[in-house]
C-alpha positions in Angstrom: 0.7 -77.1 26.6 2.9 -78.1 23.7 2.8 -75.9 20.6 1.4 -77.5 17.5 2.6 -76.8 14.0 -0.5 -74.6 13.4 0.6 -72.3 16.3 4.1 -72.1 14.9 2.8 -71.2 11.4 0.4 -68.5 13.0 3.3 -67.0 14.9 5.5 -66.8 11.9 2.7 -65.3 9.8 2.3 -62.5 12.4 6.0 -61.8 12.2 5.7 -61.3 8.4 2.2 -59.8 7.9 0.3 -57.1 9.6 -3.0 -57.8 11.2 -6.1 -57.4 9.1 -8.1 -54.2 9.5 -11.2 -56.3 10.2 -9.5 -57.8 13.3 -8.5 -54.4 14.7 -10.8 -52.8 17.2 -13.0 -50.0 15.9 -12.1 -46.5 17.1 -13.9 -43.2 16.5 -12.0 -39.8 16.4 -13.9 -37.7 18.9 -14.0 -34.0 17.9 -12.4 -31.7 20.5 -13.9 -28.5 19.0 -17.6 -28.5 18.4 -19.4 -26.6 15.7 -20.3 -23.6 17.8 -16.7 -23.1 19.0 -15.3 -23.5 15.5 -17.7 -20.9 14.2 -16.5 -18.4 16.8 -12.9 -19.1 15.9 -13.6 -18.7 12.2 -15.6 -15.6 12.7 -12.7 -14.0 14.7 -10.1 -14.9 12.1 -12.2 -13.7 9.1 -13.0 -10.4 10.9 -9.3 -9.8 11.5 -8.6 -10.6 7.9 -11.3 -8.4 6.6 -10.1 -5.4 8.6 -6.6 -5.9 7.5 -7.6 -6.0 3.8 -9.6 -2.8 4.2 -6.8 -0.9 5.8 -4.3 -1.8 3.1 -2.6 -5.2 3.9 -1.6 -7.4 1.0 -3.8 -10.5 0.3 -1.1 -13.0 1.1 -0.5 -11.4 4.5 -4.3 -11.5 5.1 -4.4 -15.2 4.2 -1.5 -16.2 6.4 -2.9 -14.2 9.3 -6.3 -16.0 9.1 -4.6 -19.4 9.0 -2.3 -18.4 11.9 -5.3 -17.3 14.1 -7.2 -20.5 13.3 -4.2 -22.7 14.0 -3.6 -20.9 17.4 -7.0 -22.1 18.5 -6.8 -25.7 17.1 -8.5 -25.3 13.7 -6.2 -26.9 11.2 -6.4 -27.1 8.2 -8.6 -24.2 7.0 -9.3 -23.1 3.4 -9.0 -19.3 2.8 -10.0 -17.5 -0.4 -9.2 -13.8 -0.6 -10.4 -11.7 -3.5 -10.6 -8.0 -4.1 -13.9 -7.6 -2.3 -14.6 -10.7 -0.3 -13.0 -13.3 2.0 -14.2 -16.9 2.3 -13.0 -19.3 5.0 -13.9 -23.0 5.5 -13.0 -25.8 7.9 -14.1 -29.4 7.9 -14.4 -30.9 11.4 -13.7 -34.6 11.9 -17.0 -36.5 11.6 -19.0 -33.5 10.4 -21.3 -34.0 7.4 -20.5 -30.6 5.9 -17.7 -28.0 6.4 -18.2 -24.8 8.3 -18.0 -21.9 5.8 -18.1 -18.1 6.4 -18.1 -15.3 3.9 -17.5 -11.6 4.5 -17.7 -8.9 1.9 -15.0 -6.2 1.9 -16.4 -2.8 1.1 -13.9 -0.3 0.0 -10.3 0.3 1.0 -9.4 3.0 3.5 -5.7 2.9 4.5 -5.3 3.1 8.3 -1.8 1.9 9.2 -2.2 2.5 13.0 -5.1 0.1 13.0 -3.1 -2.4 10.9 -0.3 -2.2 13.4 -2.7 -2.9 16.3 -4.1 -5.9 14.4 -0.7 -7.3 13.9 0.1 -6.9 17.6 -3.2 -8.7 18.4 -2.3 -11.6 16.2 1.0 -11.9 18.0 -0.8 -12.1 21.3 -3.2 -14.7 19.9 -0.2 -16.8 18.8 1.2 -16.5 22.3 -1.9 -17.9 24.0 -4.5 -15.1 24.3 -7.9 -16.5 25.3 -10.5 -16.6 22.6 -13.0 -14.4 24.5 -10.3 -11.8 25.2 -9.2 -11.9 21.5 -12.8 -11.4 20.3 -13.2 -8.4 22.6 -9.9 -6.9 21.5 -10.7 -7.4 17.9 -14.1 -5.7 18.3 -12.5 -2.8 20.0 -9.8 -2.4 17.3 -12.4 -2.5 14.5 -14.4 0.2 16.2 -11.5 2.6 16.6 -11.9 5.8 14.7 -9.3 7.2 12.4 -6.4 8.6 14.4 -6.4 12.1 13.0 -9.2 14.6 12.5 -10.1 15.7 8.9 -8.3 19.1 9.4 -5.1 17.3 10.3 -5.4 15.0 7.3 -5.9 18.0 4.9 -2.9 19.8 6.4 -0.8 16.6 5.9 -1.9 16.4 2.3 -1.0 20.0 1.7 2.4 19.4 3.4 3.0 16.6 1.0 2.6 19.0 -1.9 4.9 21.4 -0.2 7.5 18.6 0.2 7.4 18.0 -3.6 7.9 21.8 -4.1 10.9 21.7 -1.8 12.5 18.9 -3.9 12.2 21.2 -6.9 13.9 24.0 -5.1 10.9 26.3 -5.1 11.0 29.7 -3.3 8.9 30.5 -0.3 6.0 31.9 -2.4 5.8 28.8 -4.5 5.8 26.7 -1.4 2.9 28.7 0.0 1.0 28.4 -3.2 1.6 24.7 -3.5 0.4 24.3 0.1 -2.8 26.4 -0.6 -3.5 24.7 -3.9 -3.2 21.2 -2.4 -5.3 22.2 0.6 -8.1 23.4 -1.6 -7.9 20.2 -3.7 -7.9 18.1 -0.5 -10.8 20.0 0.9 -12.8 19.6 -2.3 -12.2 15.9 -2.2 -13.2 15.7 1.5 -16.5 17.5 0.8 -17.2 15.2 -2.1 -16.4 12.2 0.0 -18.9 13.4 2.7 -21.5 13.6 -0.1 -20.7 10.0 -1.1 -19.5 11.0 -4.6 -17.4 8.3 -6.2 -13.6 8.8 -5.7 -13.1 8.9 -9.5 -15.0 12.2 -9.7 -13.2 13.5 -6.6 -9.9 12.9 -8.4 -11.2 14.9 -11.4 -12.3 17.7 -9.1 -9.0 17.8 -7.3 -7.0 17.9 -10.5 -9.1 20.7 -11.8 -8.7 22.8 -8.7 -4.9 22.3 -8.7 -4.6 23.3 -12.4 -6.7 26.4 -12.1 -4.9 27.7 -9.0 -1.5 27.1 -10.7 -2.7 29.0 -13.8 -3.7 31.9 -11.7 -0.4 32.1 -9.8 1.4 34.2 -12.5 -1.1 37.0 -11.7 0.8 37.6 -8.5 3.5 39.3 -10.5 1.3 42.4 -10.6 1.5 42.7 -6.8 5.1 43.7 -7.0 6.3 40.8 -4.9 9.9 39.9 -6.0 9.4 36.1 -5.4 6.3 36.1 -7.8 8.6 36.6 -10.8 10.3 33.2 -10.2 7.1 31.1 -9.7 6.8 28.0 -11.9 3.1 26.9 -12.2 4.3 23.5 -13.3 5.8 22.9 -9.9 2.5 23.6 -8.2 0.6 21.2 -10.4 3.4 18.5 -10.2 3.1 18.8 -6.4 -0.6 18.2 -6.5 -0.3 15.2 -8.9 2.0 13.4 -6.4 -0.7 14.2 -3.7 -3.4 12.8 -5.9 -1.5 9.6 -6.3 -0.5 9.3 -2.7 -3.3 7.0 -1.6 -3.0 4.6 -4.5 -2.1 0.9 -3.8 0.9 0.5 -6.0 2.9 -1.5 -3.5 -0.1 -3.6 -2.5 -1.0 -4.4 -6.1 2.6 -5.4 -6.9 2.9 -7.6 -3.9 -0.5 -9.4 -4.6 0.7 -10.1 -8.2 3.9 -11.6 -6.9 2.2 -13.7 -4.3 -0.2 -15.2 -6.9 -3.4 -13.4 -6.0 -4.2 -12.5 -9.5 -7.8 -11.4 -8.9 -6.9 -9.1 -6.0 -4.0 -7.7 -7.9 -6.1 -7.1 -11.0 -8.7 -5.3 -8.9 -6.2 -3.0 -7.3 -4.4 -2.3 -10.6 -7.7 -1.4 -12.2 -8.5 0.9 -9.3 -5.1 2.5 -9.6 -5.6 3.0 -13.4 -9.1 4.5 -12.9 -8.0 6.9 -10.2 -5.0 8.0 -12.2 -7.2 8.6 -15.2 -9.4 10.8 -13.0 -6.4 13.0 -12.2 -5.5 13.2 -15.9 -9.0 14.2 -16.8 -9.2 16.8 -14.1 -5.9 18.4 -15.2 -7.0 18.3 -18.9 -10.2 20.0 -17.9 -8.4 22.7 -15.9 -5.9 23.3 -18.8 -8.7 23.7 -21.3 -10.6 26.0 -18.9 -7.6 28.4 -18.3 -6.8 28.3 -22.0 -10.3 29.5 -22.9 -10.1 32.4 -20.4 -6.7 33.5 -21.7 -4.4 32.1 -19.0 -3.0 29.2 -20.8 0.4 27.9 -19.9 3.1 27.2 -22.5 4.6 23.7 -22.2 8.2 23.7 -20.9 10.8 22.5 -23.4 12.9 20.6 -20.8 12.2 18.6 -17.7 11.7 20.5 -14.4 15.1 20.5 -12.7 15.4 19.3 -9.1 16.8 21.6 -6.4 20.0 21.1 -4.4 20.6 17.6 -3.2 20.2 18.6 0.5 16.7 20.1 -0.3 15.8 16.9 -2.2 16.4 14.8 0.9 14.4 17.3 3.0 11.6 17.2 0.6 11.6 13.4 0.5 11.4 13.2 4.3 8.5 15.8 4.4 6.6 13.7 1.8 7.1 10.5 3.7 6.0 12.0 7.0 2.9 13.6 5.3 2.0 10.3 3.7 2.3 8.4 7.0 0.1 10.9 8.8 -2.4 10.9 5.8 -2.7 7.1 6.2 -3.3 7.3 10.0 0.1 6.1 11.1 1.5 6.5 14.7 4.7 8.0 15.8 6.9 4.9 15.2 5.6 4.4 11.6 6.2 8.1 10.9 9.8 8.0 12.0 10.6 4.8 10.2 8.9 6.1 7.0 11.0 9.3 7.1 14.2 7.3 7.5 13.3 4.9 4.8 12.5 7.7 2.4 16.0 9.0 2.8 17.4 5.5 2.0 15.3 5.2 -1.1 16.1 8.6 -2.3 19.8 8.0 -1.6 19.6 5.0 -3.9 18.0 7.1 -6.6 20.7 9.8 -6.3 23.5 7.2 -6.4 22.0 5.5 -9.5 21.7 8.8 -11.4 25.2 9.7 -10.3 26.7 6.6 -12.0 24.8 7.3 -15.2 21.4 5.6 -14.9 18.5 7.1 -16.7 15.6 8.5 -14.6 13.4 5.4 -15.0 16.1 3.0 -14.1 17.3 5.1 -11.2 13.7 5.3 -9.9 13.5 1.5 -10.1 16.7 1.2 -8.1 15.4 3.6 -5.4 12.1 1.7 -5.2 14.0 -1.6 -4.9 16.2 -0.4 -2.1 13.3 1.2 -0.3 11.0 -1.8 -0.5 13.8 -4.3 0.3 15.0 -2.5 3.4 11.4 -1.7 4.4 10.1 -5.3 4.4 13.2 -6.4 6.4 13.1 -3.7 9.1 9.3 -3.8 9.4 9.5 -7.1 11.2 12.3 -6.0 13.5 10.6 -2.7 14.4 7.0 -4.2 14.6 5.5 -1.9 11.9 3.5 -2.8 8.8 5.8 -3.2 5.8 3.2 -1.8 3.3 3.0 1.4 5.4 6.7 2.3 5.4 7.3 1.0 1.9 4.6 3.2 0.4 5.9 6.3 2.1 9.4 5.5 1.0 8.8 5.3 -2.8 6.2 8.1 -3.1 8.9 10.8 -3.6 9.9 9.0 -6.8 6.4 9.4 -8.4 6.9 11.3 -11.7 4.3 14.1 -11.1 6.3 16.7 -13.0 6.6 14.5 -16.1 2.9 13.7 -16.1 2.0 17.3 -16.1 4.5 18.4 -18.7 3.3 15.7 -21.0 -0.4 16.6 -20.5 0.4 20.3 -21.0 2.2 19.5 -24.2 -0.8 17.6 -25.6 -3.3 20.3 -24.7 -1.2 23.3 -25.9 0.1 21.6 -29.0 -2.6 23.0 -31.3 -1.6 22.3 -34.9 2.1 21.8 -34.1 2.9 18.1 -34.4 6.3 18.5 -32.9 4.9 19.8 -29.6 2.3 17.0 -29.6 4.9 14.3 -30.1 7.0 15.9 -27.3 4.0 15.7 -25.0 3.2 12.1 -25.9 6.9 11.1 -25.5 7.0 12.7 -22.1 3.8 10.8 -21.0 5.4 7.6 -22.2 8.5 8.4 -20.2 6.3 9.0 -17.1 4.6 5.7 -17.6 8.0 4.0 -17.9 9.0 5.5 -14.6 5.8 4.2 -13.0 6.5 0.7 -14.4 10.0 0.9 -13.1 8.7 1.9 -9.6 6.3 -1.1 -9.6 9.1 -3.5 -10.8 11.6 -2.2 -8.3 9.1 -2.4 -5.4 8.0 -5.9 -6.5 11.6 -7.1 -6.7 12.5 -5.7 -3.3 9.4 -7.4 -1.8 10.2 -10.7 -3.5 13.8 -10.7 -2.3 13.0 -9.3 1.1 10.4 -11.9 2.1 12.9 -14.8 2.5 15.3 -12.6 4.5 12.4 -11.6 6.8 11.3 -15.2 7.1 14.9 -16.2 8.1 15.0 -13.5 10.7 11.6 -14.6 12.1 12.8 -18.2 12.4 16.0 -17.2 14.1 14.2 -15.0 16.6 11.7 -17.7 17.5 14.5 -20.2 18.0 16.3 -17.8 20.3 13.1 -17.2 22.2 12.6 -21.0 22.8 16.2 -21.4 23.9 15.9 -18.6 26.4 12.7 -20.1 27.8 
């Protein structure tokens, strides 16, 4: 059959133009995952994220984990919104009239780094192909796990933390014992109040009060004739307790949330940090006023408390890191890594002060080194970065400066010079706290790309091997 000019024109038109949409056959994208299955997947992801947020994970890590779990089971994309006390997750299935949305309320924050480590291991298994039913069962079992240590062990670890601070100040054996006892009494008081469901703010006040009263009574041991009692410094006992009171605060998590753009979560954690620190301050002020009334007031020291020998400083830093790790429910691997990382952070502080840095700047340098190394080695050693980073920078907390400033304010009386000295000291302690937050934030910010690079290289090598 000969081709007519119309056929030639039609053929040329098809070479130039695409076919009309109306002439294309109709197709319908059939959903592979139905509503019931997508709800189960979303429920698993949001429960993992909720538990991670409760036990201390940063908001960005929670968000990425939820997206990763959903993607492993074929739900992509999903919308995740993490705030300080809630998590919302939504997914729109092809052809569905409305998205599937789940919301879970996050009630409180109880650091449990061993549980966080198990959750991270579960997410790795899910990404490797773990069946949905098995993942749900594993997640349920992890969520129901009790805290690793009994209350008595937690109290002993808290008291050991205070003893570690006293070691850093070169305290004698009697001061170490008193620091341990004072911290144990404060921790026991807080535990009893927690069992009675008293808000943690008032527990902080009670703990600070107990610490101050025990420290004020310590000079009475001089009448026993014990030689070591003459060299006891009550300020060391209270400073040790202040570091203990601030041990459970979320400085690293708040800084990391602020960097990652989770303003609401960061604001909530910073407000919690401020409120609980204020509780410690009020407890110490109440204790100082009480002992002043009964005639056992302490005179404010004119100079900062000197640290002990460098070797004892490193020993004390390691003891503090180990105690913090146990206090937060960490396993053996996290405990060992935390102790090693605390030595690295304190070495950075000592090196910075050795070259002429002020205390605040040196503290920032130590926090930067600790957080940077921590976030990099956390991936290689399969431990939560927030766990080891918190333990690493805690020895740098200015407990002695806080107490010296408060003591100067309370005991100033009508002397404006002593009052100004106390206010100046408190301002210096606040500067050190800001330097710690900035150093930790910068270390996290610079460490995340390095960790991401290491993760990509490891995955490429694993694919090549397979």
